[in-house]
Each structure stands twice: as C-alpha cells, then as structure tokens.
DRENLUMMI-387006 format. One record per residue: residue number from 1; x, y, z of N, C-alpha, C in turn; residue in three letters. Coordinates in steps of 0.2 Angstrom, whole numbers, plus 5000, padded with zeros to 4 digits. Each point is the difference from the previous one (the first is absolute). Layout:
BEGIN
SEDO   nr   nc1   nc2   nc3  cac1  cac2  cac3   cc1   cc2   cc3  rest
SEDO  NUM     X     Y     Z     X     Y     Z     X     Y     Z   Ala
...
//
This chain:
BEGIN
SEDO   nr   nc1   nc2   nc3  cac1  cac2  cac3   cc1   cc2   cc3  rest
SEDO    1  5004  4994  5000  4996  5006  5000  5004  5006  5000   Met
SEDO    2  4998  5005  4997  5003  5007  4999  4996  5005  5002   Glu
SEDO    3  5002  5005  5005  4996  5005  5002  5004  5007  4999   Phe
SEDO    4  4996  5005  4999  5003  5007  5000  4997  5004  5006   Ile
SEDO    5  5004  5003  5004  4998  5005  5005  4999  5007  4996   Asp
SEDO    6  4994  5002  4999  4999  5006  4996  5000  5007  5004   Thr
SEDO    7  5002  4999  5007  5000  5006  5004  5004  4999  5006   His
SEDO    8  5007  5001  5000  5004  4999  5006  5005  5006  5001   Thr
SEDO    9  5000  5003  5006  5005  5005  5001  5006  4997  5003   His
SEDO   10  5004  4996  4997  5006  4996  5002  5005  5005  5002   Leu
SEDO   11  5000  5006  4997  5005  5005  5001  4999  5004  5007   Tyr
SEDO   12  4994  4998  5003  4999  5004  5007  5005  4998  5005   Asp
SEDO   13  5001  5005  5004  5005  4999  5006  4999  4994  5004   Asp
SEDO   14  4994  4997  5000  4999  4994  5003  5004  4994  4998   Ala
SEDO   15  5002  5000  4994  5004  4995  4997  5008  5002  4999   Phe
SEDO   16  5002  5005  5003  5006  5003  4999  5006  4994  5002   Lys
SEDO   17  5004  4999  4995  5005  4995  5001  4998  4993  4999   Gly
SEDO   18  4993  4999  4999  4997  4993  4999  4997  4999  4993   Glu
SEDO   19  5001  5005  4996  4996  4999  4993  5002  4994  4996   Glu
SEDO   20  5007  4999  5000  5002  4994  4996  4996  4993  5003   Asp
SEDO   21  5000  5000  5006  4998  4994  5003  4992  4999  4999   Asp
SEDO   22  4997  5006  5000  4992  5000  4999  4999  4998  4993   Ala
SEDO   23  5004  5002  4995  4999  4999  4993  5001  4992  4999   Ile
SEDO   24  5005  4997  5003  5001  4993  5000  4995  4996  5003   Glu
SEDO   25  4997  5002  5006  4995  4997  5003  4994  5000  4995   Arg
SEDO   26  4998  5006  4997  4995  5000  4995  5001  4995  4995   Ala
SEDO   27  5006  5000  4997  5001  4995  4994  4999  4993  5002   Ala
SEDO   28  5002  4998  5006  4999  4994  5003  4993  4998  5000   Ala
SEDO   29  4995  5005  5002  4993  4999  5000  4997  5000  4994   Ala
SEDO   30  5003  5001  4994  4997  5001  4994  4999  5007  4997   Gly
SEDO   31  5001  5005  5004  4999  5007  4999  5006  5002  4996   Val
SEDO   32  5000  5000  4993  5006  5001  4996  5000  5007  4998   Thr
SEDO   33  4995  5004  5000  5000  5007  4998  4997  5005  5006   Arg
SEDO   34  5003  5006  5001  4997  5004  5004  4999  5007  4997   Leu
SEDO   35  4995  5003  5001  4998  5007  4997  5001  5005  5006   Val
SEDO   36  5004  5005  4999  5001  5005  5005  4996  5006  4999   Phe
SEDO   37  4995  5002  5003  4996  5006  5000  5005  5006  5003   Pro
SEDO   38  4999  5006  4997  5004  5005  5002  4996  5004  5006   Asp
SEDO   39  5004  5004  5004  4997  5004  5005  5001  5007  4999   Ile
SEDO   40  5006  5003  5000  5002  5007  4999  5008  5000  4999   Asp
SEDO   41  5002  5006  5000  5007  5002  4999  5005  4997  5006   Ser
SEDO   42  4997  4999  5005  5003  4998  5006  5003  4993  5000   Gly
SEDO   43  4996  4996  4996  5001  4993  5000  5002  4997  4993   Thr
SEDO   44  5000  5005  4995  5000  4998  4993  5007  4997  4998   Arg
SEDO   45  5005  5003  5002  5007  4998  4999  5002  4993  5002   Asp
SEDO   46  4997  4999  5007  5001  4993  5003  4996  4995  4996   Gly
SEDO   47  4994  5002  4997  4996  4995  4997  5004  4998  4993   Met
SEDO   48  5002  5005  4996  5004  4999  4994  5006  4996  5001   Phe
SEDO   49  5004  5002  5005  5006  4996  5002  4999  4993  5001   Ala
SEDO   50  4995  4998  5003  4998  4993  5002  4998  4997  4993   Leu
SEDO   51  4996  5003  4996  4997  4997  4994  5006  4999  4995   Ala
SEDO   52  5005  5005  5000  5006  4999  4996  5004  4994  5002   Asp
SEDO   53  5000  4998  5006  5004  4994  5002  4997  4994  4998   Arg
SEDO   54  4993  5000  4999  4996  4994  4998  4996  5000  4994   Phe
SEDO   55  5004  5002  4994  4996  5000  4994  4997  4994  4998   Pro
SEDO   56  4994  5000  4997  4996  4994  4998  4996  4997  5006   Gly
SEDO   57  5001  5003  5006  4997  4997  5006  4996  5006  5004   Arg
SEDO   58  5003  5006  5000  4997  5005  5003  4998  5006  4994   Val
SEDO   59  4994  5002  5001  4998  5005  4995  4997  5006  5003   Phe
SEDO   60  5003  5006  4999  4998  5006  5003  4995  5004  4997   Pro
SEDO   61  4996  5004  5003  4995  5004  4998  5002  5007  5002   Cys
SEDO   62  4995  5005  4998  5002  5007  5001  4993  5003  5002   Leu
SEDO   63  5000  5003  5006  4994  5004  5002  5001  5004  5006   Gly
SEDO   64  4995  5004  5002  5000  5004  5006  4994  4997  5004   Leu
SEDO   65  5001  4997  5006  4995  4997  5004  4996  5006  5003   His
SEDO   66  4993  4999  5001  4996  5005  5002  5002  5003  5007   Pro
SEDO   67  5003  4996  5004  5001  5003  5007  5007  5004  4999   Thr
SEDO   68  5003  5000  4995  5006  5005  4999  4998  5006  4996   Ser
SEDO   69  4993  5001  4998  4998  5005  4997  4998  5006  5004   Val
SEDO   70  5003  5006  4999  4999  5006  5004  4999  5006  4995   Asp
SEDO   71  5001  5006  5002  4999  5006  4996  5006  5000  4995   Ala
SEDO   72  5006  4997  5001  5005  5000  4996  5000  4993  4995   Gly
SEDO   73  4995  4997  4999  5000  4994  4996  5002  5001  4993   Trp
SEDO   74  5000  5005  4997  5002  5001  4993  5008  5000  5000   Arg
SEDO   75  5003  5002  5005  5007  5000  5000  5003  4992  5001   Ala
SEDO   76  4996  4997  5004  5001  4993  5000  4999  4996  4994   Glu
SEDO   77  4995  5002  4996  4999  4997  4994  5005  5001  4995   Ile
SEDO   78  5003  5006  5000  5006  5002  4996  5006  4995  5001   Glu
SEDO   79  5001  4999  5007  5005  4996  5002  4999  4993  4997   Lys
SEDO   80  4994  4998  5001  4998  4993  4998  5001  4999  4992   Met
SEDO   81  4998  5005  4996  5000  4999  4993  5007  4999  4997   Glu
SEDO   82  5005  5002  5004  5007  4999  4998  5002  4993  4999   Gln
SEDO   83  4996  4995  5003  5002  4993  5000  4996  4996  4995   Tyr
SEDO   84  4996  5004  4995  4996  4997  4996  5004  4995  4995   Leu
SEDO   85  5006  5001  4999  5004  4996  4996  5003  4994  5003   Asp
SEDO   86  4998  4998  5006  5003  4995  5004  4997  4993  4999   Arg
SEDO   87  4996  4999  4995  4997  4993  4999  4994  4999  5005   Gly
SEDO   88  4997  5005  5001  4994  4999  5005  4994  4996  4997   Ile
SEDO   89  4997  4996  5004  4994  4996  4998  4993  5003  5002   Lys
SEDO   90  5000  5005  5003  4993  5003  5002  5001  5007  5003   Ala
SEDO   91  4995  5004  5000  5000  5006  5004  4996  4999  5006   Ile
SEDO   92  5004  5001  5006  4997  4998  5006  5005  4998  5006   Gly
SEDO   93  4998  5000  5006  4993  5001  5001  4998  5007  5001   Glu
SEDO   94  4994  5001  4997  4997  5006  5001  4993  4999  5003   Thr
SEDO   95  4995  5005  5000  4994  4999  5002  4998  5005  5005   Gly
SEDO   96  4995  4998  5005  4998  5005  5005  4999  4996  5007   Met
SEDO   97  5002  5004  5005  4999  4997  5007  4997  5005  5005   Asp
SEDO   98  4994  4999  5002  4997  5004  5004  5000  4998  5007   Cys
SEDO   99  5003  4994  5001  5001  4997  5007  5005  5004  5004   Tyr
SEDO  100  5006  5001  4998  5005  5003  5003  5000  5008  5001   Trp
SEDO  101  4997  5003  4995  4999  5007  5000  4996  5003  4995   Ser
SEDO  102  4996  5005  5001  4996  5003  4995  5002  5007  4999   Lys
SEDO  103  5006  5001  5001  5003  5007  5000  5001  5002  4992   Ala
SEDO  104  5001  4995  4996  5002  5002  4993  4996  4996  4995   Phe
SEDO  105  4993  5000  5001  4996  4996  4996  5000  5002  4993   Ile
SEDO  106  4999  5007  4999  5001  5003  4993  5006  4998  4997   Arg
SEDO  107  5006  5000  5003  5006  4999  4997  5001  4993  4999   Glu
SEDO  108  4997  4995  5004  5000  4993  4998  4996  4999  4994   Gln
SEDO  109  4995  5003  4999  4996  4999  4994  5004  5002  4994   Lys
SEDO  110  5003  5006  5000  5003  5002  4995  5006  4996  4998   Asp
SEDO  111  5004  4998  5005  5006  4996  4999  4998  4993  4997   Ala
SEDO  112  4994  4997  5002  4998  4994  4997  4998  5001  4993   Leu
SEDO  113  4996  5005  4998  4999  5001  4993  5006  5001  4996   Glu
SEDO  114  5005  5004  5003  5006  5001  4996  5003  4993  4998   Tyr
SEDO  115  5001  4996  5005  5003  4994  5000  4997  4995  4995   Gln
SEDO  116  4993  5000  5000  4996  4996  4996  5002  5002  4992   Ile
SEDO  117  4999  5007  4999  5002  5002  4994  5007  4999  4997   Arg
SEDO  118  5004  5000  5005  5007  4998  4998  5001  4993  4998   Leu
SEDO  119  4997  4996  5004  5000  4992  4999  4997  4999  4993   Ala
SEDO  120  4995  5003  4998  4997  4999  4993  5004  5003  4995   Cys
SEDO  121  5004  5005  5001  5004  5003  4995  5006  4995  4999   Arg
SEDO  122  5002  4997  5006  5006  4996  4999  4998  4992  4999   Glu
SEDO  123  4994  4999  4999  4997  4994  4999  5002  4995  5005   Asn
SEDO  124  4999  5002  5006  5001  4996  5006  4994  4999  5005   Leu
SEDO  125  5000  4995  5003  4994  4999  5005  5001  5004  5006   Pro
SEDO  126  4995  5001  5004  5000  5004  5006  4999  4995  5006   Val
SEDO  127  5003  5002  5006  4999  4996  5006  4997  5005  5005   Ile
SEDO  128  4993  4999  5001  4996  5005  5004  5000  4997  5008   Ile
SEDO  129  5001  5005  5004  4999  4999  5007  4994  5004  5002   His
SEDO  130  4995  4996  5003  4994  5003  5002  4998  4998  5007   Ser
SEDO  131  5000  5005  5004  4998  4999  5007  4995  5006  5002   Arg
SEDO  132  4994  4998  5002  4994  5004  5002  4999  5006  4994   Glu
SEDO  133  5001  4998  4994  5000  5005  4995  4997  4998  4993   Ala
SEDO  134  4996  4994  5000  4997  4997  4994  4997  5005  4996   Thr
SEDO  135  4995  5004  5003  4996  5005  4996  5004  5005  4997   Gly
SEDO  136  5005  5003  5004  5005  5005  4997  5004  4997  4994   Leu
SEDO  137  5002  4994  5001  5004  4997  4994  4996  4999  4994   Ile
SEDO  138  4993  4998  5001  4996  4999  4994  4999  5007  4997   Phe
SEDO  139  5000  5006  5004  4999  5006  4997  5006  5002  4995   Glu
SEDO  140  5006  4997  5002  5006  5001  4996  5000  4996  4994   Val
SEDO  141  4997  4994  5001  5000  4995  4994  4995  5003  4995   Leu
SEDO  142  4994  5003  5002  4995  5003  4996  5004  5005  4995   Glu
SEDO  143  5004  5004  5003  5003  5005  4997  5005  4998  4994   Lys
SEDO  144  5002  4993  5001  5005  4997  4996  4997  4995  4996   Cys
SEDO  145  4994  5000  4999  4996  4994  4997  5001  4999  4993   Arg
SEDO  146  5003  5006  4997  5001  5000  4992  5007  4996  4999   Asn
SEDO  147  5004  4999  5005  5006  4997  4999  5000  4992  5001   Leu
SEDO  148  5005  4997  4997  5000  4993  5001  5004  4998  5006   Glu
SEDO  149  4996  5000  5005  5003  4998  5007  5000  4993  5001   Met
SEDO  150  5006  4998  5004  5000  4993  5002  5005  5000  5006   Arg
SEDO  151  4999  4995  5004  5004  5000  5006  4997  4995  5006   Gly
SEDO  152  5002  5002  5006  4998  4995  5005  4998  5005  5006   Val
SEDO  153  4994  4998  5004  4998  5003  5006  5004  4996  5005   Phe
SEDO  154  5005  5002  5003  5004  4997  5005  4996  4999  5006   His
SEDO  155  5001  4994  5004  4997  4999  5006  4992  5001  5000   Ala
SEDO  156  4997  4997  4995  4993  5002  4998  4996  4998  5006   Phe
SEDO  157  4996  5004  5003  4995  4998  5005  4993  5002  4999   Ser
SEDO  158  4999  5002  4993  4993  5002  4998  4995  4994  5000   Gly
SEDO  159  4994  5002  4998  4995  4995  4999  5000  4997  4993   Ser
SEDO  160  4996  4995  4998  4999  4998  4993  4998  5005  4996   Pro
SEDO  161  4995  5004  5002  4998  5006  4996  5005  5005  4999   Glu
SEDO  162  5005  5001  5004  5005  5005  4999  5005  4997  4994   Thr
SEDO  163  5001  4993  5001  5004  4997  4995  4997  5001  4993   Phe
SEDO  164  4993  4998  4999  4997  5001  4994  5000  5007  4997   His
SEDO  165  4999  5005  5005  5000  5007  4998  5007  5002  4997   Arg
SEDO  166  5005  4997  5003  5007  5002  4998  5001  4998  4993   Leu
SEDO  167  4997  4994  4998  5001  4997  4993  4997  5005  4994   Gln
SEDO  168  4996  5005  5002  4997  5004  4995  5006  5006  4999   Lys
SEDO  169  5005  5000  5003  5005  5005  4999  5007  4997  4997   Tyr
SEDO  170  5000  4994  4998  5006  4998  4997  5001  4992  5002   Gly
SEDO  171  5006  4998  4999  5002  4994  5001  5003  4999  5007   Asp
SEDO  172  4997  4998  5005  5002  5001  5007  5000  4993  5003   Trp
SEDO  173  5005  4999  5004  5001  4994  5004  4999  5002  5008   Tyr
SEDO  174  5000  4995  5004  5000  5002  5007  5006  4996  5003   Val
SEDO  175  5003  5003  5005  5006  4997  5004  4997  4997  5006   Gly
SEDO  176  5001  4994  5001  4998  4996  5006  5006  4998  5004   Ile
SEDO  177  5000  5002  5007  5006  4998  5004  4998  4997  5007   Gly
SEDO  178  5004  5001  5005  4999  4996  5006  4993  5001  5004   Gly
SEDO  179  4997  5006  4998  4994  5001  5004  4995  4995  4998   Val
SEDO  180  5000  4997  4994  4996  4994  4998  5000  4995  5006   Leu
SEDO  181  5005  4999  5003  5001  4994  5005  4997  5002  5007   Thr
SEDO  182  4999  5006  5001  4998  5003  5007  4993  4997  5001   Phe
SEDO  183  4998  4999  5006  4994  4998  5003  4995  5005  4998   Arg
SEDO  184  4994  4998  4997  4994  5005  4999  5002  5005  4995   Asn
SEDO  185  5005  4999  4996  5002  5005  4995  4994  5000  4994   Ala
SEDO  186  4998  5006  4999  4994  5001  4995  5003  4998  4993   Ser
SEDO  187  5006  5001  4999  5002  4998  4993  5000  4993  4998   Ile
SEDO  188  5000  4996  5006  4999  4993  4998  4994  4998  4997   Ala
SEDO  189  4995  5004  5001  4993  4998  4997  5000  5004  4993   Glu
SEDO  190  5003  5005  5000  5000  5004  4993  5004  4996  4995   Thr
SEDO  191  5006  4997  5001  5004  4997  4995  4996  4994  4997   Val
SEDO  192  4995  4997  5003  4996  4995  4997  4997  5002  4994   Lys
SEDO  193  4998  5007  5000  4997  5003  4994  5004  5003  4995   Glu
SEDO  194  5007  5000  5001  5004  5003  4996  5004  4995  4996   Ile
SEDO  195  5000  5000  4993  5003  4995  4996  5008  4999  5002   Pro
SEDO  196  5002  4994  5000  5007  4999  5002  5005  5003  4994   Leu
SEDO  197  4997  5001  4994  5004  5004  4995  5000  5007  5001   Gly
SEDO  198  4997  5003  5006  5001  5007  5001  5004  5001  5007   Arg
SEDO  199  5003  4995  5002  5003  5000  5007  5008  5000  4999   Ile
SEDO  200  5003  5004  5004  5007  5000  5001  5002  4998  5007   Leu
SEDO  201  5005  4996  5001  5002  4999  5007  5006  5005  5002   Leu
SEDO  202  5000  5002  5007  5004  5005  5002  5001  4999  5008   Glu
SEDO  203  5006  5003  5002  5001  5000  5008  4999  5006  5003   Thr
SEDO  204  5002  5006  4996  5001  5006  5003  5005  5000  5006   Asp
SEDO  205  5005  4995  4999  5005  5000  5006  5004  5006  5000   Ser
SEDO  206  5001  5002  5007  5000  4996  5006  4994  5000  5004   Pro
SEDO  207  4994  5002  4997  4994  5001  5003  4995  4994  4998   Tyr
SEDO  208  4995  5000  5004  4994  4996  4999  5002  4992  4999   Leu
SEDO  209  5004  4998  5005  5002  4993  5000  4994  4995  5000   Thr
SEDO  210  5000  4995  4996  4994  4995  5000  5001  4995  5006   Pro
SEDO  211  4994  4997  5002  5000  4995  5004  5003  4994  4996   Val
SEDO  212  5005  4996  5003  5001  4999  5007  5006  5004  5003   Pro
SEDO  213  5003  5005  4996  5005  5004  5002  4999  5006  5003   Lys
SEDO  214  4993  5002  5001  4998  5006  5002  5004  5002  5007   Arg
SEDO  215  5002  5006  5000  5003  5002  5006  5008  5001  4999   Gly
SEDO  216  5002  4997  4994  5007  5001  4998  5001  5004  4994   Thr
SEDO  217  5006  5002  4998  5001  5004  4994  4998  4996  4994   Arg
SEDO  218  4996  5003  4996  4998  4997  4993  5005  5000  4995   Asn
SEDO  219  5000  4995  4996  5005  4999  4995  4997  4996  4994   Glu
SEDO  220  5003  5001  4994  4998  4997  4994  4999  4992  5000   Ser
SEDO  221  5004  4997  5004  5000  4992  5001  4993  4998  5003   Ser
SEDO  222  4996  5005  5002  4994  4998  5003  4994  5000  4995   Tyr
SEDO  223  5001  5002  4994  4995  5000  4995  4996  4993  4999   Ile
SEDO  224  5004  4994  5001  4996  4994  5000  4994  4999  5005   Pro
SEDO  225  5001  5003  5006  4995  5000  5005  4994  5004  4997   Tyr
SEDO  226  5001  5005  4997  4994  5004  4997  4997  4996  4994   Ile
SEDO  227  5004  4997  4996  4998  4996  4994  4996  4994  5003   Ala
SEDO  228  5002  4997  5005  4996  4994  5003  4993  5002  5002   Gly
SEDO  229  5000  5006  5004  4994  5002  5002  4995  5002  4994   Lys
SEDO  230  5003  5004  4995  4996  5002  4995  4997  4993  4996   Leu
SEDO  231  5004  4995  4999  4998  4994  4997  4994  4997  5003   Ala
SEDO  232  5001  5000  5007  4994  4997  5004  4994  5004  4999   Gly
SEDO  233  5000  5006  5000  4994  5004  4999  4997  5000  4993   Leu
SEDO  234  5005  4999  4995  4997  5000  4993  4999  4992  4998   Lys
SEDO  235  5001  4996  5005  4999  4993  4998  5004  4997  4994   Gly
SEDO  236  5006  5002  5000  5005  4998  4995  5006  4997  5003   Thr
SEDO  237  5005  4998  4997  5006  4998  5002  5005  5005  5001   Ser
SEDO  238  5005  5000  5004  5005  5005  5001  5004  5000  4994   Ile
SEDO  239  5001  4994  4996  5004  5001  4994  4996  5004  4995   Glu
SEDO  240  4994  4999  4999  4996  5005  4995  5000  5007  5003   Glu
SEDO  241  5000  5001  5006  5000  5007  5003  5007  5003  4998   Thr
SEDO  242  5005  4996  5001  5007  5003  4998  5000  5001  4993   Ala
SEDO  243  4998  4996  4996  5001  5000  4992  4996  5006  4998   Glu
SEDO  244  4994  5001  5002  4996  5006  4998  5002  5007  5002   Val
SEDO  245  5001  5000  5007  5002  5007  5002  5007  5002  4998   Thr
SEDO  246  5005  4995  4999  5006  5001  4997  5000  5003  4993   Thr
SEDO  247  4995  4997  4996  4999  5002  4993  4997  5007  5000   Ala
SEDO  248  4995  5001  5005  4998  5007  5000  5005  5005  5001   Asn
SEDO  249  5005  4999  5005  5005  5004  5002  5005  5001  4994   Ala
SEDO  250  5001  4995  4996  5005  5000  4995  4997  5005  4994   Arg
SEDO  251  4993  4999  4999  4997  5004  4995  4999  5007  5002   Gln
SEDO  252  4998  5002  5006  5000  5007  5002  5006  5004  5000   Leu
SEDO  253  5005  4997  5003  5007  5003  5001  5005  4999  4995   Phe
SEDO  254  4998  4995  4995  5005  4999  4995  5006  4997  5002   Ser
SEDO  255  5000  4995  5005  5006  4997  5003  5000  4992  4999   Ile
//
C-alpha cells in the first residue's frame, strides 16, 4: 500500500532535529510522499530547505495562512510571490479563521481572494483552511466563480450539504485527518456521504493526532490509522482506501 500525507508541517519546531527520522518512519508505514502547506515568511525558508533535502518525497506549497493575515498582508504576499519559481504544488494554506481572532476579517477575505486568483493564474490547486468561517469563504468563492478553481478544503468538518455546495464552485476535494478517529466526531458520519474519490488523507502534523496515538505529537507515519478508520466507515478495504486517496492526491497536486 502507498499513502500520501497531503498536509503536514514537518518543518515545525516540534520536529526540530528529528525530520529525517520522521520521514523514514513515514516511508516505513507506506507514506511515500508528503505535501507541505506554507504558513508565512517566518517559516518559509525552513520549509523549502527541508523540501530541497528530500526531492521526490517532499513537495512544498506557497501561501499565507489566515492567522498570519493582518493589516500588512500585501507585503507578506509580495514576499511569498518571490518563491513562485520553486516548483510549488499548490497555493496554500490560505483561507479564513474566525476562531482565533476576528480582528482582520476583511483582510482575510481579501487575502483569500487574491490567493485563489493567483492559483488560477498559475494553474495550481488551492489548500483552504476554514475554521468558523464557512459562510465567509463561500462569499469569496462566489466572487471567483468565473474561474476554474480546484483544490482541497483541509481538515474538512462541514456537513454533506456543505460538501455538495462546494462542488458548484469547481473541482474540490476534502482533507480528512485524525479528527475522524475521535469519539463522537461529526465528520465520521459526514464521510459516509462523501465519495472516496473526493477524499484526501492528511495529518496536519504535529497537530490533531489520531487515536490510538492521541496525546502525542502527530506525524505522517500515522496516516494508516486514519485510512483504517475511513475504510471501516466507508465499508471498504484499507487497500482500496489507500489506492483511491493516493490517486486523488497524485491528480490534484501533480505528484
């Protein structure tokens, strides 16, 4: 079986000095490729340095995370765009987050729209972060509906209705991670109504560690736990789950 972790922050300080070992553990678990979403200029060089050390295994993206958006977001975007020639596989993670702060909602919307338009110009998918901001994100998608949008809603926690509404705005997948394994997680019911061909596996490591490793630092080698849970909920085998979700990731990110 082969898996792809479509969302991991292995360049986070939580892995400092242990990156090589984490990548080897992932490979031993069948997780052969890792997609790195970008955060901001404070972490970008470290992300690319690690990606450069593992070509063909680690694939960097480029974006401005919504929690890094403030009144000076345009200057951050200018810094970001200097890396457009670095073989990136997506724009993101971008999106909106009304959980941590509502101080720069207007700026978050503008930054999201800018990055969606940038992705379409560069013929790249978008990685969207959405936390307590579904309605606002749909307002941005509506403004961009004339574009050929494609991408993934990372850490999807919406309803089946939200998933189906999303498909009206382009070619969208949903990222499913460790939350799926949590007791009473609503996404466990939702994924039953989402086609396997629209699902990507992700860890969001070092965050959102799946059961039975919950309480420890998350890492890409734990993807099989998520895949096993998803297979059980979908009534299919883990082998088919691996095959389909890996094909989905290869197609979206061209890896």
